[in-house]
Residue, then its C-alpha position, 0 to 999 in steps of 0.5 A: m333797541q327801543k323807541i323813544v317818545f317825547d310828549h311835549v317836554t319842556k325844561y326850565f332853568g329859572t324862568h328860561k325855557a332851555v327846552n321848549d315843547a319837544h314833541f317827537t319820536i325816535n324810531e327803534g334802531e335809529f341814529f338820531t342827531l340833536l344839532g344846533p349852536s351852543g346854548c340851543g338846548k340840545t345837551t339839556l335835552l340829552r341830559t333830560i333823557a338820561g335822567f340827570y335833569r327832570q323836565e317840568e312839563g311833558d313826558i318821556y317814554f322808552g317804548d311804552k314805559l313812562i320813565n319820568d321818575v326812573p333814576t338814571h342807573q335804571r334807564n338801561i342807557g350807555m353814554v359817551f361824553q366829550n371828555y371820555a370820562i374813563f378811569p386813568h388808573m385802570t387798564v383798558f380792560e378794567n375800564v370796559c369791565y366797570g359797568l359789568k361789575a356794577r351789574s354783577v355779571p359773572k367773571k367769565e361772561m364779563e371777560q367774554r363781553a369785554m373782549e367782544a366790545l374791545e374787538m368791535v372798537q379794534l382795541t383788543h391788542l391794548r387791553d392791558r395798557v392804561p389810558s394815559d399812554m394812549s391817544g385821544g382817539q384810542q381813549q374815545r374808543i375805550a369810552l365807546a366800548r364801555a358804553i356798548v358792553i352793557r348792551p344798553g337799550l339806548l346809546l347817548m353821545d354828547e359831542p364825542l368827537s369834539n376833542l379830536d383833530a379833524k382827520l381823526r374825527v372823520k375816521m371816528r364818525s365813520d366807525i361810530r356809524r358802522l358800529q351803531k348799525e352793526l349793533n342796531i342800537t337806538t342812538i341819540y347823538v349831540t353835536h354842533d358840527q353840521e357836517e358831522a351830523l349830515a355824515v352819520s345821521d338817519r334823521i336830524a333835529v335842528m334846535s335853536e333857543g330851546v325849540i326844535q326847528q325841523i326834523a328830517s333826513p340829512e338830505d331833506i334838511y339840506s335841500y328843503p330847510a323849513n326856515k331861514f335859521v335851518s338854511n343858514f345853519i346847515g351848510t352855506s347859503n346865500f340870502l338875497e332880498g327880492h320882491c313879490t309885486g303881485y299875485n294872480e289868483a287864477a294862475q296861482e302865480a306871483s310876479m317876482r323881481l330880484l336884481e335885474t330879473q323879473w319872472s312869474q313863479k308859483l307860490s304856496r299861498p297868495y303873498e305880496g311884499k319882500v321875500l328872501f331867496s336862499l341859494r346854495p353856492e354849488r347850485i349857482r352857475l357862472r356863465g362867463d363874461e357875456p350877458g344873457e336872459r335871466l343872468v345877473r352881472g357881477t364882479i369877482d371879489s376873491v378866489t379861494f382854491l379848496g382842492e376839489k373845488v373853488s369858491y368865488a366871492v362875487r359882488l352883485s349890482n346891489d353890492s351884496v356878495i354871494e359865494i359860488q362854488e365850482h369843481a376845480i377840475e382844471p385849476h389853470r382855468m380858474r377865474k381871477a379876482h376883479q373879473t366881470v362875470y354873469v351869474d345864473l342864480q338858478l332861482d328855480k333851485a332856490t328856497l323862497f321864504d317870506e320876509s321874516g324867514k320863517e315860512v317857505l313860499y316856494r321850494a324846488a323839487y329835486 
């Protein structure tokens, strides 16, 4: 278990900055996730931590030790890959023992530690099987056992669940989270799946084009996105363009206009011009077919029943379409397509960005 420090780390491929000035710290025992779309730099950063790549700028520390020039096999890391990377000709037990043999661990201790690792991943009964006879989930458990059996100071996981089916992914991510907390091992986890990241992480770093956009807890990443990219990538967001028509310095309030509604709202700084509202589908309310103050008129384009919730695509008066979600407590009372409704956008629960989407002008307090 150790702290990991990135001190202005930049990695180039040619003239392209695959990782651009990464500067942050991962705490001891933390489950830290690098999240972003394909090509954002998350796997490059992970491979730089592992020593497979050497950064051109900046330093990486494990605790107080500078590890820039420490070879991979001396960094005391365990790794779990997307494609399992286990040996098909070896038994489960032999696969788990591989790293211990390389470290010349005595035979008796090696067997004890291998069986302890297999017990943690619930595979002791399959110790003599070969991986080719096993499911994808079981093979990934072998890879996990092999990574933790060497008792690494740092566990790196690169898209470990992407080859599994949806139901098994949910089960495996729960098992990984449980095991990580049980071992109290510092873990860096790479994924493009935002639901997976929200479910397992202590903190998340959202990346785009090599740049870390925001680092925060899953709750804060979702509720308080730092910019439009984060708001759009994490969960589902509706974006509506409004206008700030004037700013009252004395009251520190702006005159706001969105669709048919006008109101005053405090902003983080003086601002006039176009603004962008980010609204989560579950925080918008449908209020039936009667107009009211601060309600906007819309027409339901489509209805999608999702089991525990219903998703409505609602077309507003400016022809923009927003998604609204409601709990499906009574499915027979679901609204119908083409029905006219009035919508409470709950703008006090929205995040308000400047026109570029890069600066937060207002965020709700929950």
